[in-house]
N, CA, C and O atoms as a Tinker XYZ file with bonds, in Angstrom:
   428  protein
     1  N    -14.433000   -4.926000   40.171000    73     2
     2  CA   -14.604000   -6.294000   39.542000    64     1     3
     3  C    -14.473000   -7.376000   40.887000    63     2     4     5
     4  O    -13.705000   -7.278000   41.844000    81     3
     5  N    -15.319000   -8.249000   40.657000    73     3     6
     6  CA   -15.353000   -9.177000   41.902000    64     5     7
     7  C    -15.208000  -10.827000   41.235000    63     6     8     9
     8  O    -14.827000  -11.102000   40.097000    81     7
     9  N    -15.570000  -11.652000   42.157000    73     7    10
    10  CA   -15.668000  -13.017000   41.698000    64     9    11
    11  C    -16.989000  -13.719000   42.125000    63    10    12    13
    12  O    -17.549000  -13.383000   43.168000    81    11
    13  N    -17.538000  -14.798000   41.232000    73    11    14
    14  CA   -18.575000  -15.275000   41.635000    64    13    15
    15  C    -18.119000  -16.605000   41.823000    63    14    16    17
    16  O    -17.463000  -17.093000   40.902000    81    15
    17  N    -18.397000  -17.469000   43.106000    73    15    18
    18  CA   -18.184000  -18.773000   43.283000    64    17    19
    19  C    -19.723000  -19.406000   43.392000    63    18    20    21
    20  O    -20.658000  -19.002000   44.084000    81    19
    21  N    -19.664000  -20.609000   42.411000    73    19    22
    22  CA   -20.727000  -21.318000   42.498000    64    21    23
    23  C    -20.527000  -22.920000   42.349000    63    22    24    25
    24  O    -19.448000  -23.250000   41.855000    81    23
    25  N    -21.356000  -23.886000   42.682000    73    23    26
    26  CA   -21.327000  -25.030000   42.608000    64    25    27
    27  C    -21.647000  -25.398000   40.956000    63    26    28    29
    28  O    -22.529000  -24.813000   40.328000    81    27
    29  N    -20.931000  -26.277000   40.472000    73    27    30
    30  CA   -21.255000  -26.852000   39.034000    64    29    31
    31  C    -20.405000  -28.143000   38.683000    63    30    32    33
    32  O    -19.201000  -28.165000   38.425000    81    31
    33  N    -21.434000  -29.396000   38.734000    73    31    34
    34  CA   -20.976000  -30.916000   38.508000    64    33    35
    35  C    -20.041000  -30.978000   39.546000    63    34    36    37
    36  O    -18.830000  -30.878000   39.351000    81    35
    37  N    -20.606000  -31.156000   40.744000    73    35    38
    38  CA   -19.903000  -31.603000   42.092000    64    37    39
    39  C    -18.286000  -30.803000   42.281000    63    38    40    41
    40  O    -17.320000  -31.334000   42.827000    81    39
    41  N    -18.310000  -29.508000   41.715000    73    39    42
    42  CA   -16.900000  -29.151000   42.048000    64    41    43
    43  C    -17.318000  -27.583000   42.112000    63    42    44    45
    44  O    -18.369000  -27.351000   41.514000    81    43
    45  N    -16.631000  -26.346000   42.788000    73    43    46
    46  CA   -16.705000  -25.129000   42.728000    64    45    47
    47  C    -16.080000  -24.457000   41.243000    63    46    48    49
    48  O    -15.098000  -24.892000   40.643000    81    47
    49  N    -16.715000  -23.578000   40.937000    73    47    50
    50  CA   -16.383000  -22.805000   39.887000    64    49    51
    51  C    -16.153000  -21.247000   40.195000    63    50    52    53
    52  O    -17.127000  -20.583000   40.549000    81    51
    53  N    -15.124000  -20.755000   40.093000    73    51    54
    54  CA   -14.824000  -19.043000   40.206000    64    53    55
    55  C    -14.949000  -18.364000   38.896000    63    54    56    57
    56  O    -14.103000  -18.607000   38.035000    81    55
    57  N    -15.805000  -17.632000   38.682000    73    55    58
    58  CA   -16.045000  -16.803000   37.538000    64    57    59
    59  C    -15.564000  -15.190000   37.917000    63    58    60    61
    60  O    -15.635000  -14.698000   39.043000    81    59
    61  N    -15.095000  -14.551000   36.771000    73    59    62
    62  CA   -14.842000  -12.909000   37.278000    64    61    63
    63  C    -16.257000  -12.518000   36.822000    63    62    64    65
    64  O    -16.927000  -13.012000   35.915000    81    63
    65  N    -16.575000  -11.432000   37.731000    73    63    66
    66  CA   -17.666000  -10.788000   37.269000    64    65    67
    67  C    -17.589000   -9.023000   37.675000    63    66    68    69
    68  O    -16.729000   -8.363000   38.257000    81    67
    69  N    -18.723000   -8.714000   37.150000    73    67    70
    70  CA   -18.805000   -7.088000   37.175000    64    69    71
    71  C    -20.271000   -6.799000   38.073000    63    70    72    73
    72  O    -21.307000   -7.464000   38.057000    81    71
    73  N    -20.003000   -5.771000   38.716000    73    71    74
    74  CA   -21.280000   -5.447000   39.574000    64    73    75
    75  C    -21.525000   -4.223000   39.873000    63    74    76    77
    76  O    -20.640000   -3.367000   39.899000    81    75
    77  N    -23.170000   -3.919000   40.223000    73    75    78
    78  CA   -23.186000   -2.743000   40.212000    64    77    79
    79  C    -24.411000   -2.799000   41.476000    63    78    80    81
    80  O    -25.149000   -3.773000   41.624000    81    79
    81  N    -24.453000   -1.721000   42.225000    73    79    82
    82  CA   -25.556000   -1.646000   43.385000    64    81    83
    83  C    -26.487000   -0.572000   43.024000    63    82    84    85
    84  O    -26.190000    0.623000   43.009000    81    83
    85  N    -27.725000   -1.112000   42.712000    73    83    86
    86  CA   -28.985000   -0.086000   42.169000    64    85    87
    87  C    -30.578000   -0.445000   42.973000    63    86    88    89
    88  O    -31.251000   -1.461000   43.150000    81    87
    89  N    -30.675000    0.674000   43.235000    73    87    90
    90  CA   -32.225000    0.722000   43.918000    64    89    91
    91  C    -32.112000   -0.511000   45.171000    63    90    92    93
    92  O    -32.987000   -1.373000   45.246000    81    91
    93  N    -31.208000   -0.490000   45.910000    73    91    94
    94  CA   -30.820000   -1.220000   47.143000    64    93    95
    95  C    -30.497000   -2.696000   46.827000    63    94    96    97
    96  O    -30.446000   -3.452000   47.797000    81    95
    97  N    -30.264000   -3.221000   45.559000    73    95    98
    98  CA   -30.072000   -4.341000   45.198000    64    97    99
    99  C    -28.830000   -4.424000   44.499000    63    98   100   101
   100  O    -28.479000   -3.473000   43.802000    81    99
   101  N    -27.971000   -5.666000   44.623000    73    99   102
   102  CA   -26.688000   -6.019000   43.944000    64   101   103
   103  C    -27.144000   -6.760000   42.739000    63   102   104   105
   104  O    -28.095000   -7.539000   42.799000    81   103
   105  N    -26.382000   -6.498000   41.484000    73   103   106
   106  CA   -26.595000   -6.902000   40.102000    64   105   107
   107  C    -25.524000   -7.456000   39.760000    63   106   108   109
   108  O    -24.637000   -6.604000   39.798000    81   107
   109  N    -25.097000   -8.523000   39.417000    73   107   110
   110  CA   -23.864000   -9.159000   38.871000    64   109   111
   111  C    -23.946000   -9.333000   37.560000    63   110   112   113
   112  O    -25.029000   -9.752000   37.150000    81   111
   113  N    -22.891000   -9.079000   36.586000    73   111   114
   114  CA   -22.906000   -9.825000   35.401000    64   113   115
   115  C    -21.746000  -10.256000   35.262000    63   114   116   117
   116  O    -20.740000   -9.620000   35.579000    81   115
   117  N    -21.763000  -11.833000   34.578000    73   115   118
   118  CA   -20.746000  -12.698000   34.790000    64   117   119
   119  C    -21.027000  -13.571000   33.367000    63   118   120   121
   120  O    -22.043000  -13.694000   32.683000    81   119
   121  N    -19.691000  -14.107000   33.240000    73   119   122
   122  CA   -19.901000  -15.057000   32.215000    64   121   123
   123  C    -19.951000  -16.746000   32.628000    63   122   124   125
   124  O    -19.162000  -17.636000   32.311000    81   123
   125  N    -21.205000  -16.810000   33.464000    73   123   126
   126  CA   -21.521000  -18.019000   33.655000    64   125   127
   127  C    -22.638000  -18.424000   33.334000    63   126   128   129
   128  O    -23.509000  -17.574000   33.149000    81   127
   129  N    -22.949000  -19.789000   33.175000    73   127   130
   130  CA   -24.198000  -20.326000   33.081000    64   129   131
   131  C    -25.569000  -19.549000   33.785000    63   130   132   133
   132  O    -25.603000  -18.984000   34.878000    81   131
   133  N    -26.638000  -19.706000   32.832000    73   131   134
   134  CA   -27.811000  -19.050000   33.865000    64   133   135
   135  C    -28.473000  -20.152000   34.521000    63   134   136   137
   136  O    -29.167000  -20.998000   33.957000    81   135
   137  N    -28.187000  -20.077000   35.865000    73   135   138
   138  CA   -28.834000  -21.138000   36.872000    64   137   139
   139  C    -29.004000  -20.504000   38.106000    63   138   140   141
   140  O    -28.169000  -19.670000   38.457000    81   139
   141  N    -30.061000  -20.803000   38.890000    73   139   142
   142  CA   -30.532000  -20.487000   39.989000    64   141   143
   143  C    -30.079000  -21.519000   41.032000    63   142   144   145
   144  O    -30.627000  -22.569000   41.367000    81   143
   145  N    -28.859000  -20.913000   41.490000    73   143   146
   146  CA   -28.086000  -21.829000   42.658000    64   145   147
   147  C    -27.747000  -21.060000   43.868000    63   146   148   149
   148  O    -28.005000  -19.860000   43.968000    81   147
   149  N    -27.141000  -21.784000   44.828000    73   147   150
   150  CA   -26.658000  -20.674000   45.977000    64   149   151
   151  C    -25.155000  -20.346000   45.629000    63   150   152   153
   152  O    -24.371000  -21.184000   45.185000    81   151
   153  N    -24.877000  -19.155000   45.859000    73   151   154
   154  CA   -23.336000  -18.650000   45.243000    64   153   155
   155  C    -22.725000  -17.653000   46.284000    63   154   156   157
   156  O    -23.417000  -17.167000   47.178000    81   155
   157  N    -21.690000  -17.434000   46.162000    73   155   158
   158  CA   -20.788000  -16.375000   46.951000    64   157   159
   159  C    -20.461000  -15.730000   45.941000    63   158   160   161
   160  O    -20.103000  -16.222000   44.871000    81   159
   161  N    -20.610000  -13.972000   46.337000    73   159   162
   162  CA   -19.729000  -13.256000   45.611000    64   161   163
   163  C    -18.863000  -12.324000   46.344000    63   162   164   165
   164  O    -19.305000  -11.704000   47.311000    81   163
   165  N    -17.662000  -12.191000   45.938000    73   163   166
   166  CA   -16.583000  -11.479000   46.404000    64   165   167
   167  C    -16.007000  -10.549000   45.740000    63   166   168   169
   168  O    -15.589000  -10.832000   44.617000    81   167
   169  N    -15.823000   -9.100000   46.300000    73   167   170
   170  CA   -15.223000   -8.163000   45.996000    64   169   171
   171  C    -14.328000   -7.537000   46.921000    63   170   172   173
   172  O    -14.549000   -7.425000   48.127000    81   171
   173  N    -13.204000   -7.092000   46.255000    73   171   174
   174  CA   -12.311000   -6.405000   47.180000    64   173   175
   175  C    -11.444000   -5.240000   46.233000    63   174   176   177
   176  O    -11.336000   -5.168000   45.009000    81   175
   177  N    -10.941000   -4.465000   47.193000    73   175   178
   178  CA    -9.957000   -3.409000   46.570000    64   177   179
   179  C     -8.741000   -3.561000   47.492000    63   178   180   181
   180  O     -9.100000   -3.454000   48.665000    81   179
   181  N     -7.784000   -3.716000   47.397000    73   179   182
   182  CA    -6.391000   -3.858000   48.044000    64   181   183
   183  C     -5.387000   -3.103000   47.483000    63   182   184   185
   184  O     -5.130000   -3.295000   46.294000    81   183
   185  N     -4.720000   -2.216000   48.158000    73   183   186
   186  CA    -3.605000   -1.209000   47.789000    64   185   187
   187  C     -2.438000   -1.843000   48.350000    63   186   188   189
   188  O     -2.138000   -1.765000   49.541000    81   187
   189  N     -1.670000   -2.580000   47.323000    73   187   190
   190  CA    -0.353000   -3.144000   47.727000    64   189   191
   191  C      0.435000   -2.043000   48.271000    63   190   192   193
   192  O      0.716000   -2.202000   49.459000    81   191
   193  N      0.859000   -1.001000   47.748000    73   191   194
   194  CA     1.739000    0.099000   48.528000    64   193   195
   195  C      1.391000    0.499000   49.586000    63   194   196   197
   196  O      2.253000    0.515000   50.464000    81   195
   197  N      0.358000    0.854000   49.841000    73   195   198
   198  CA    -0.214000    1.273000   51.327000    64   197   199
   199  C     -0.452000    0.547000   52.211000    63   198   200   201
   200  O     -0.299000    0.926000   53.372000    81   199
   201  N     -0.956000   -0.878000   51.865000    73   199   202
   202  CA    -1.067000   -1.934000   52.771000    64   201   203
   203  C     -2.492000   -1.882000   53.355000    63   202   204   205
   204  O     -2.778000   -2.397000   54.436000    81   203
   205  N     -3.393000   -1.204000   52.544000    73   203   206
   206  CA    -4.830000   -1.103000   53.164000    64   205   207
   207  C     -5.991000   -1.436000   52.005000    63   206   208   209
   208  O     -5.754000   -1.478000   50.798000    81   207
   209  N     -7.129000   -1.634000   52.546000    73   207   210
   210  CA    -7.963000   -2.128000   51.448000    64   209   211
   211  C     -9.176000   -2.436000   52.198000    63   210   212   213
   212  O     -9.429000   -1.959000   53.305000    81   211
   213  N     -9.944000   -3.280000   51.530000    73   211   214
   214  CA   -11.503000   -3.738000   52.059000    64   213   215
   215  C    -11.857000   -4.929000   51.316000    63   214   216   217
   216  O    -11.528000   -5.143000   50.150000    81   215
   217  N    -12.616000   -5.768000   52.129000    73   215   218
   218  CA   -12.914000   -7.357000   51.374000    64   217   219
   219  C    -14.693000   -7.333000   51.983000    63   218   220   221
   220  O    -15.116000   -7.109000   53.117000    81   219
   221  N    -15.466000   -7.674000   50.655000    73   219   222
   222  CA   -16.842000   -7.848000   51.099000    64   221   223
   223  C    -17.281000   -9.254000   50.630000    63   222   224   225
   224  O    -16.893000   -9.559000   49.502000    81   223
   225  N    -17.929000  -10.047000   51.216000    73   223   226
   226  CA   -18.291000  -11.512000   50.593000    64   225   227
   227  C    -19.924000  -11.574000   51.012000    63   226   228   229
   228  O    -20.392000  -11.537000   52.150000    81   227
   229  N    -20.585000  -11.673000   49.826000    73   227   230
   230  CA   -21.950000  -11.815000   49.901000    64   229   231
   231  C    -22.442000  -13.380000   49.684000    63   230   232   233
   232  O    -21.905000  -13.969000   48.745000    81   231
   233  N    -23.333000  -14.043000   50.402000    73   231   234
   234  CA   -23.725000  -15.319000   49.897000    64   233   235
   235  C    -25.133000  -15.819000   50.151000    63   234   236   237
   236  O    -25.622000  -15.750000   51.278000    81   235
   237  N    -25.668000  -16.228000   49.311000    73   235   238
   238  CA   -27.083000  -16.853000   49.531000    64   237   239
   239  C    -27.715000  -17.143000   47.918000    63   238   240   241
   240  O    -26.991000  -16.880000   46.957000    81   239
   241  N    -28.863000  -17.601000   47.743000    73   239   242
   242  CA   -29.228000  -17.820000   46.497000    64   241   243
   243  C    -29.404000  -16.676000   45.500000    63   242   244   245
   244  O    -29.607000  -15.509000   45.835000    81   243
   245  N    -29.288000  -17.214000   43.977000    73   243   246
   246  CA   -29.144000  -16.207000   43.115000    64   245   247
   247  C    -29.985000  -16.439000   42.444000    63   246   248   249
   248  O    -30.312000  -17.586000   42.143000    81   247
   249  N    -30.687000  -15.131000   41.940000    73   247   250
   250  CA   -31.856000  -14.922000   40.835000    64   249   251
   251  C    -31.310000  -14.629000   39.619000    63   250   252   253
   252  O    -30.512000  -13.692000   39.606000    81   251
   253  N    -31.569000  -15.267000   38.463000    73   251   254
   254  CA   -31.309000  -15.037000   37.056000    64   253   255
   255  C    -32.407000  -13.864000   36.561000    63   254   256   257
   256  O    -33.632000  -13.984000   36.556000    81   255
   257  N    -31.515000  -12.543000   36.092000    73   255   258
   258  CA   -32.694000  -11.643000   35.664000    64   257   259
   259  C    -32.803000  -11.925000   34.199000    63   258   260   261
   260  O    -31.900000  -11.960000   33.363000    81   259
   261  N    -34.220000  -12.139000   34.038000    73   259   262
   262  CA   -35.006000  -12.600000   32.852000    64   261   263
   263  C    -35.810000  -11.637000   32.268000    63   262   264   265
   264  O    -36.362000  -11.894000   31.198000    81   263
   265  N    -35.979000  -10.407000   32.891000    73   263   266
   266  CA   -37.073000   -9.351000   32.390000    64   265   267
   267  C    -36.447000   -8.737000   31.346000    63   266   268   269
   268  O    -35.337000   -8.265000   31.596000    81   267
   269  N    -36.948000   -8.602000   30.050000    73   267   270
   270  CA   -36.132000   -8.019000   29.085000    64   269   271
   271  C    -35.809000   -6.514000   29.198000    63   270   272   273
   272  O    -35.020000   -6.023000   28.391000    81   271
   273  N    -36.305000   -5.858000   30.032000    73   271   274
   274  CA   -36.390000   -4.446000   29.599000    64   273   275
   275  C    -35.148000   -4.246000   31.086000    63   274   276   277
   276  O    -34.234000   -3.422000   31.123000    81   275
   277  N    -35.411000   -5.018000   31.905000    73   275   278
   278  CA   -34.327000   -4.770000   33.146000    64   277   279
   279  C    -32.922000   -5.549000   32.524000    63   278   280   281
   280  O    -31.875000   -5.006000   32.879000    81   279
   281  N    -32.824000   -6.356000   31.932000    73   279   282
   282  CA   -31.792000   -6.995000   31.164000    64   281   283
   283  C    -30.902000   -6.242000   30.168000    63   282   284   285
   284  O    -29.695000   -6.448000   30.041000    81   283
   285  N    -31.706000   -5.239000   29.390000    73   283   286
   286  CA   -31.110000   -4.753000   28.817000    64   285   287
   287  C    -30.763000   -3.266000   29.244000    63   286   288   289
   288  O    -29.926000   -2.643000   28.590000    81   287
   289  N    -31.164000   -2.902000   29.934000    73   287   290
   290  CA   -30.825000   -1.780000   31.280000    64   289   291
   291  C    -29.303000   -1.914000   31.829000    63   290   292   293
   292  O    -28.471000   -1.007000   31.857000    81   291
   293  N    -29.130000   -3.259000   32.259000    73   291   294
   294  CA   -27.787000   -3.618000   32.712000    64   293   295
   295  C    -26.905000   -3.887000   31.938000    63   294   296   297
   296  O    -25.770000   -3.427000   32.060000    81   295
   297  N    -27.270000   -4.696000   30.983000    73   295   298
   298  CA   -26.170000   -4.609000   29.656000    64   297   299
   299  C    -25.808000   -3.293000   28.883000    63   298   300   301
   300  O    -24.884000   -3.115000   28.090000    81   299
   301  N    -26.706000   -2.475000   29.288000    73   299   302
   302  CA   -26.165000   -0.709000   28.587000    64   301   303
   303  C    -25.088000   -0.274000   29.752000    63   302   304   305
   304  O    -24.105000    0.437000   29.546000    81   303
   305  N    -25.404000   -0.746000   30.804000    73   303   306
   306  CA   -24.728000    0.114000   32.180000    64   305   307
   307  C    -23.722000   -0.600000   32.704000    63   306   308   309
   308  O    -23.031000    0.018000   33.514000    81   307
   309  N    -23.398000   -1.838000   32.464000    73   307   310
   310  CA   -22.701000   -2.710000   33.229000    64   309   311
   311  C    -21.801000   -3.538000   32.383000    63   310   312   313
   312  O    -22.251000   -4.660000   32.154000    81   311
   313  N    -20.762000   -3.294000   31.915000    73   311   314
   314  CA   -20.181000   -4.038000   31.136000    64   313   315
   315  C    -19.738000   -5.406000   31.089000    63   314   316   317
   316  O    -19.469000   -5.873000   32.195000    81   315
   317  N    -19.599000   -6.127000   30.160000    73   315   318
   318  CA   -19.076000   -7.871000   30.557000    64   317   319
   319  C    -18.173000   -8.120000   29.595000    63   318   320   321
   320  O    -17.733000   -7.129000   29.014000    81   319
   321  N    -17.676000   -9.453000   29.185000    73   319   322
   322  CA   -16.646000   -9.867000   28.525000    64   321   323
   323  C    -17.292000  -10.272000   27.129000    63   322   324   325
   324  O    -18.406000  -10.788000   27.042000    81   323
   325  N    -16.549000  -10.009000   26.149000    73   323   326
   326  CA   -16.954000  -10.469000   24.760000    64   325   327
   327  C    -16.650000  -11.797000   24.499000    63   326   328   329
   328  O    -17.340000  -12.448000   23.715000    81   327
   329  N    -15.448000  -12.390000   25.218000    73   327   330
   330  CA   -15.070000  -13.676000   24.773000    64   329   331
   331  C    -15.647000  -14.753000   25.299000    63   330   332   333
   332  O    -15.112000  -15.819000   24.997000    81   331
   333  N    -16.844000  -14.810000   26.195000    73   331   334
   334  CA   -17.379000  -15.902000   27.176000    64   333   335
   335  C    -18.731000  -16.351000   26.157000    63   334   336   337
   336  O    -19.329000  -15.443000   25.579000    81   335
   337  N    -19.047000  -17.376000   26.023000    73   335   338
   338  CA   -20.182000  -17.966000   25.483000    64   337   339
   339  C    -21.571000  -17.798000   26.474000    63   338   340   341
   340  O    -22.686000  -18.034000   26.007000    81   339
   341  N    -21.407000  -17.426000   27.692000    73   339   342
   342  CA   -22.241000  -17.076000   28.651000    64   341   343
   343  C    -22.086000  -15.433000   28.658000    63   342   344   345
   344  O    -20.989000  -14.983000   28.325000    81   343
   345  N    -23.115000  -14.541000   29.015000    73   343   346
   346  CA   -23.544000  -13.323000   29.361000    64   345   347
   347  C    -24.459000  -13.314000   30.218000    63   346   348   349
   348  O    -25.542000  -12.930000   29.774000    81   347
   349  N    -24.423000  -13.720000   31.768000    73   347   350
   350  CA   -25.587000  -13.785000   32.906000    64   349   351
   351  C    -25.671000  -12.823000   33.591000    63   350   352   353
   352  O    -24.723000  -12.497000   34.306000    81   351
   353  N    -26.921000  -12.054000   33.551000    73   351   354
   354  CA   -27.199000  -11.156000   34.833000    64   353   355
   355  C    -27.960000  -11.665000   35.883000    63   354   356   357
   356  O    -29.066000  -12.197000   35.789000    81   355
   357  N    -27.236000  -11.449000   36.991000    73   355   358
   358  CA   -27.948000  -12.441000   38.321000    64   357   359
   359  C    -28.137000  -11.248000   39.296000    63   358   360   361
   360  O    -27.725000  -10.101000   39.122000    81   359
   361  N    -28.866000  -11.750000   40.399000    73   359   362
   362  CA   -29.261000  -10.761000   41.470000    64   361   363
   363  C    -29.026000  -11.661000   42.634000    63   362   364   365
   364  O    -30.002000  -12.396000   42.786000    81   363
   365  N    -28.353000  -11.812000   43.261000    73   363   366
   366  CA   -27.628000  -12.264000   44.431000    64   365   367
   367  C    -28.868000  -11.866000   45.593000    63   366   368   369
   368  O    -29.248000  -10.696000   45.623000    81   367
   369  N    -29.444000  -12.820000   46.489000    73   367   370
   370  CA   -30.261000  -12.498000   47.580000    64   369   371
   371  C    -29.480000  -13.049000   48.874000    63   370   372   373
   372  O    -29.469000  -14.227000   49.231000    81   371
   373  N    -28.932000  -12.147000   49.409000    73   371   374
   374  CA   -28.051000  -12.385000   50.532000    64   373   375
   375  C    -28.516000  -12.689000   51.730000    63   374   376   377
   376  O    -29.211000  -11.878000   52.342000    81   375
   377  N    -28.198000  -13.912000   52.245000    73   375   378
   378  CA   -28.442000  -14.423000   53.445000    64   377   379
   379  C    -27.339000  -14.081000   54.466000    63   378   380   381
   380  O    -27.682000  -14.024000   55.647000    81   379
   381  N    -26.058000  -13.848000   54.145000    73   379   382
   382  CA   -24.817000  -13.424000   54.738000    64   381   383
   383  C    -24.246000  -12.398000   54.018000    63   382   384   385
   384  O    -24.444000  -12.366000   52.804000    81   383
   385  N    -23.491000  -11.451000   54.614000    73   383   386
   386  CA   -22.841000  -10.518000   54.213000    64   385   387
   387  C    -21.651000  -10.355000   55.234000    63   386   388   389
   388  O    -21.935000  -10.001000   56.378000    81   387
   389  N    -20.404000  -10.580000   54.912000    73   387   390
   390  CA   -19.356000  -10.174000   55.685000    64   389   391
   391  C    -18.457000   -9.474000   55.116000    63   390   392   393
   392  O    -18.429000   -9.463000   53.886000    81   391
   393  N    -17.565000   -8.768000   55.823000    73   391   394
   394  CA   -16.499000   -7.559000   55.301000    64   393   395
   395  C    -15.599000   -7.030000   56.134000    63   394   396   397
   396  O    -16.148000   -6.599000   57.148000    81   395
   397  N    -14.229000   -6.861000   56.117000    73   395   398
   398  CA   -13.624000   -6.143000   56.672000    64   397   399
   399  C    -12.626000   -4.966000   56.010000    63   398   400   401
   400  O    -12.631000   -4.633000   54.825000    81   399
   401  N    -11.983000   -4.554000   56.806000    73   399   402
   402  CA   -10.833000   -3.577000   56.236000    64   401   403
   403  C     -9.531000   -3.780000   56.680000    63   402   404   405
   404  O     -9.258000   -4.044000   57.851000    81   403
   405  N     -8.637000   -3.655000   55.691000    73   403   406
   406  CA    -7.388000   -4.004000   55.760000    64   405   407
   407  C     -6.795000   -2.877000   56.171000    63   406   408   409
   408  O     -7.061000   -1.795000   55.648000    81   407
   409  N     -5.728000   -3.042000   57.377000    73   407   410
   410  CA    -5.208000   -1.611000   57.546000    64   409   411
   411  C     -3.823000   -1.895000   57.965000    63   410   412   413
   412  O     -3.585000   -2.974000   58.508000    81   411
   413  N     -2.795000   -0.948000   57.747000    73   411   414
   414  CA    -1.499000   -1.509000   58.070000    64   413   415
   415  C     -0.952000   -1.196000   59.322000    63   414   416   417
   416  O     -0.988000   -0.092000   59.866000    81   415
   417  N     -0.250000   -2.614000   59.913000    73   415   418
   418  CA     0.052000   -2.815000   61.095000    64   417   419
   419  C      1.132000   -1.673000   61.559000    63   418   420   421
   420  O      2.012000   -1.238000   60.815000    81   419
   421  N      0.892000   -1.216000   63.063000    73   419   422
   422  CA     1.552000   -0.250000   63.458000    64   421   423
   423  C      2.883000   -1.072000   63.986000    63   422   424   425
   424  O      2.859000   -2.214000   64.444000    81   423
   425  N      3.967000   -0.297000   63.833000    73   423   426
   426  CA     5.247000   -1.141000   64.346000    64   425   427
   427  C      5.520000   -0.524000   65.674000    63   426   428
   428  O      6.454000   -0.934000   66.364000    81   427
């Protein structure tokens, strides 16, 4: 699970999102309105007990997936949230990708 950050009415909004990497492209399913904006997607895995993990952030324009067959495929294979009024499938077009590993400091 990750977080999609995008501008909406002069403020930044953060929404939970699920993602998949398929055919060399990132696909994000989120309870966000369907709008083609510039956004940032952040995903991480942090192990509190071991003090290790990783973080990746992708930023760039977002394409809304509107093809019915492609949308149906992703809705079958990528779970969403039932409580949301929006159920949007997005394809970020990365302009920047950053990431790093978290490692326990040696004493």
